[in-house]
C-alpha positions as CSV (number, residue, x, y, z in Angstrom):
1,M,-0.8,15.6,-21.5
2,T,-2.0,17.1,-18.2
3,P,-0.8,14.8,-15.3
4,I,-3.4,13.2,-13.1
5,I,-3.5,11.3,-9.8
6,I,-4.0,7.5,-9.9
7,A,-5.3,5.8,-6.7
8,V,-5.0,2.0,-6.5
9,D,-6.6,0.6,-3.4
10,G,-7.3,-2.9,-2.4
11,Y,-6.7,-5.9,-0.1
12,S,-3.3,-7.0,1.1
13,S,-1.4,-9.1,-1.4
14,S,-3.9,-8.4,-4.2
15,G,-1.0,-7.4,-6.5
16,K,-1.9,-3.8,-6.5
17,S,1.6,-2.6,-5.7
18,S,3.2,-4.5,-8.6
19,M,0.5,-3.2,-11.0
20,A,0.8,0.4,-9.7
21,K,4.6,0.4,-9.8
22,R,4.7,-1.0,-13.4
23,L,2.1,1.5,-14.6
24,A,4.0,4.4,-13.1
25,R,7.2,3.3,-14.8
26,E,5.5,2.9,-18.2
27,I,3.8,6.3,-18.1
28,G,6.6,8.2,-16.4
29,Y,4.8,9.0,-13.2
30,R,6.1,8.8,-9.6
31,Y,5.1,5.7,-7.7
32,V,4.4,5.8,-3.9
33,D,3.7,2.6,-1.9
34,S,1.6,4.0,1.0
35,G,1.6,0.5,2.6
36,A,5.4,0.6,2.8
37,M,5.0,3.8,4.9
38,Y,2.9,2.1,7.5
39,R,5.3,-0.9,7.4
40,A,8.2,1.5,8.1
41,V,6.4,3.0,11.1
42,T,5.6,-0.5,12.3
43,L,9.3,-1.5,12.0
44,W,10.3,1.6,14.0
45,A,7.8,0.6,16.7
46,M,9.1,-2.9,16.9
47,R,12.7,-1.8,17.0
48,N,11.9,0.6,19.9
49,G,9.9,-1.8,22.0
50,L,6.5,-0.3,21.3
51,V,4.9,-3.6,20.4
52,R,3.8,-5.6,23.5
53,P,4.2,-9.4,23.7
54,D,0.4,-9.7,23.1
55,G,0.7,-7.7,19.9
56,S,-0.9,-4.5,21.2
57,I,0.8,-1.2,20.6
58,K,2.1,1.4,23.1
59,E,0.1,4.0,21.2
60,D,0.8,7.1,23.3
61,T,4.6,6.6,23.0
62,L,4.4,5.9,19.3
63,I,2.2,9.0,18.7
64,A,4.7,11.1,20.6
65,S,7.5,9.7,18.5
66,L,6.0,10.4,15.1
67,P,8.0,13.6,14.5
68,E,11.2,11.4,14.8
69,I,10.0,9.0,12.0
70,H,11.0,10.2,8.5
71,I,10.0,8.1,5.5
72,D,11.0,8.5,1.9
73,F,11.7,6.4,-1.2
74,K,14.6,6.1,-3.6
75,V,14.9,4.5,-7.0
76,D,17.6,1.8,-7.1
77,S,18.4,-1.5,-8.7
78,N,15.4,-3.1,-7.0
79,G,13.1,-0.5,-8.7
80,Q,12.3,1.4,-5.5
81,S,13.3,1.1,-1.9
82,T,11.8,2.5,1.3
83,L,14.0,4.7,3.5
84,L,13.4,4.9,7.3
85,N,15.3,7.9,8.7
86,G,17.7,7.5,5.8
87,E,18.2,3.7,6.2
88,N,17.1,1.3,3.4
89,V,14.6,-1.0,5.2
90,E,12.9,-2.5,2.1
91,H,13.7,-6.1,3.0
92,E,12.9,-5.8,6.7
93,I,9.5,-4.2,6.2
94,R,8.4,-7.1,4.0
95,T,8.8,-9.8,6.6
96,L,5.9,-11.7,8.0
97,E,6.7,-10.4,11.5
98,V,6.2,-6.8,10.3
99,S,3.1,-7.9,8.4
100,S,1.6,-9.4,11.6
101,H,1.8,-6.0,13.4
102,V,1.2,-3.4,10.6
103,S,-2.6,-3.4,10.7
104,P,-2.9,-2.5,14.5
105,V,-0.3,0.3,13.9
106,A,-2.2,1.5,10.8
107,A,-5.4,1.6,12.7
108,I,-4.1,4.3,15.1
109,P,-5.8,7.6,14.0
110,A,-2.7,9.8,14.7
111,V,-0.5,7.5,12.6
112,R,-2.9,7.7,9.7
113,H,-3.3,11.5,10.0
114,S,0.5,11.9,10.0
115,L,1.1,9.6,7.0
116,V,-1.9,11.0,5.0
117,L,-0.4,14.5,5.2
118,K,2.9,13.1,3.9
119,Q,1.1,11.2,1.1
120,Q,-0.8,14.3,0.0
121,E,2.5,16.2,-0.2
122,F,3.8,13.6,-2.6
123,G,0.8,14.3,-4.8
124,N,0.9,18.1,-4.8
125,K,2.1,18.2,-8.4
126,K,0.1,15.2,-9.6
127,G,1.7,12.8,-12.0
128,I,1.6,10.2,-9.3
129,V,0.5,6.6,-8.8
130,M,-0.2,5.7,-5.2
131,D,-1.5,2.4,-3.9
132,G,-2.8,1.5,-0.5
133,R,-6.1,1.0,1.5
134,D,-7.6,4.5,1.6
135,I,-6.0,6.4,-1.3
136,G,-9.2,6.9,-3.2
137,T,-11.4,7.5,-0.2
138,T,-9.2,9.6,2.2
139,V,-5.9,10.6,0.7
140,F,-7.0,11.7,-2.8
141,P,-10.8,11.6,-2.9
142,D,-10.7,13.7,-6.1
143,A,-8.2,11.5,-7.9
144,E,-9.0,11.3,-11.6
145,M,-8.5,7.5,-11.7
146,K,-9.4,5.1,-9.0
147,V,-9.1,1.4,-9.0
148,F,-10.0,-1.1,-6.2
149,V,-8.2,-4.5,-6.5
150,T,-9.4,-7.7,-4.9
151,A,-8.8,-11.5,-5.1
152,S,-9.8,-14.5,-3.0
153,P,-7.9,-14.8,0.4
154,E,-6.4,-18.1,-0.8
155,T,-5.1,-16.5,-4.0
156,R,-3.6,-13.6,-2.1
157,A,-2.0,-15.9,0.5
158,E,-0.5,-18.0,-2.3
159,R,1.0,-15.0,-3.9
160,R,2.4,-13.7,-0.6
161,Y,3.7,-17.1,0.4
162,K,5.7,-17.3,-2.9
163,E,7.0,-13.8,-2.5
164,L,8.3,-14.6,1.0
165,T,9.8,-17.9,0.2
166,D,11.5,-16.5,-2.9
167,K,13.2,-14.0,-0.5
168,G,14.3,-16.9,1.7
169,I,11.9,-16.1,4.5
170,D,10.9,-19.2,6.4
171,T,7.1,-19.5,6.8
172,T,4.1,-21.7,5.9
173,F,1.1,-21.2,3.7
174,D,-1.2,-21.5,6.7
175,E,0.6,-18.8,8.6
176,V,0.4,-16.5,5.6
177,L,-3.3,-17.2,5.0
178,S,-4.0,-16.5,8.7
179,N,-2.2,-13.3,8.4
180,V,-4.1,-12.3,5.3
181,N,-7.4,-13.0,6.9
182,E,-6.5,-11.1,10.1
183,R,-5.3,-8.1,8.2
184,D,-8.5,-8.0,6.2
185,R,-10.5,-8.1,9.4
186,I,-8.6,-5.3,11.0
187,D,-8.5,-3.2,7.8
188,E,-12.2,-3.5,7.2
189,T,-13.3,-2.8,10.7
190,R,-11.0,-0.1,12.0
191,A,-12.7,3.2,13.0
192,E,-10.3,5.4,11.1
193,S,-10.4,5.2,7.2
194,P,-11.5,1.6,7.0
195,L,-10.8,-0.3,3.8
196,R,-13.6,0.1,1.4
197,R,-14.1,0.7,-2.3
198,A,-14.7,4.3,-3.2
199,D,-18.1,4.9,-4.9
200,D,-16.3,5.9,-8.1
201,A,-13.6,3.3,-8.1
202,I,-13.5,0.7,-10.8
203,L,-13.4,-2.9,-9.4
204,L,-10.7,-5.4,-10.5
205,D,-10.9,-9.0,-9.3
206,N,-7.7,-10.4,-10.5
207,S,-8.0,-13.9,-8.9
208,N,-7.7,-15.6,-12.3
209,M,-5.5,-13.1,-14.1
210,T,-1.8,-13.2,-14.9
211,V,0.5,-10.4,-14.0
212,E,0.6,-9.4,-17.7
213,Q,-3.1,-9.3,-17.9
214,Q,-3.5,-7.2,-14.8
215,S,-0.9,-4.7,-16.0
216,Q,-2.5,-4.4,-19.5
217,W,-6.0,-3.9,-17.9
218,L,-4.6,-1.1,-15.8
219,K,-2.8,0.5,-18.7
220,D,-5.9,0.3,-20.9
221,L,-8.0,2.0,-18.2
222,Y,-5.4,4.7,-17.9
223,N,-5.5,5.4,-21.6
224,Q,-9.3,5.6,-21.6
225,I,-9.3,8.0,-18.7
226,I,-6.6,10.2,-20.1
227,S,-8.4,10.3,-23.5
228,R,-11.6,11.5,-21.8
229,H,-9.7,13.9,-19.6
230,E,-8.0,15.5,-22.6
231,N,-11.2,15.6,-24.7
232,S,-13.1,17.4,-21.9
233,K,-10.8,20.4,-21.9
């Protein structure tokens, strides 16, 4: 079968990464977590003193430093881990501290331009599943399969809270819910590639779905699209 590009966009903690990762594994495609790339840049900024006490970003310095920031992925016992300049930072980029700063970093146009180019390189040969906020609208507007995932803020906060506590990260549900709502606000209102559903993306509200149901829904949609794609040749 001819490989395609699958774009899975949606809100933070909507489960899109888990769905996308599982689908990629099942169909033999490469998986790229674009959100992890923005988190890695955010971690780099935090480590290098580019996040001010009030949460604002030293944009000019970060932009000038972008050529020094190299992000890649590797398959390992965790499934896939994010590499920042060769260092495995998968655990660090998932902390609530990074989550609280990632949206302002991701809103910087030069950061988005730099990472979009890298993401497009990943998709040069197709056969890729990529999730994020603007994959179907900006990174791969011509992707053959586009999905937009949503769920209520409370549902997403509950999922994120469980994920963090399972990892031993100390936080509260209210802190996580506040972070989810703030990230939604920033993602939806930023000037550069705001979070929105592509006109041709299929909506999935998984508020009341199990992980298995979500994965099956995505796999069924893939099979339908591939069947149409092959029959149209």
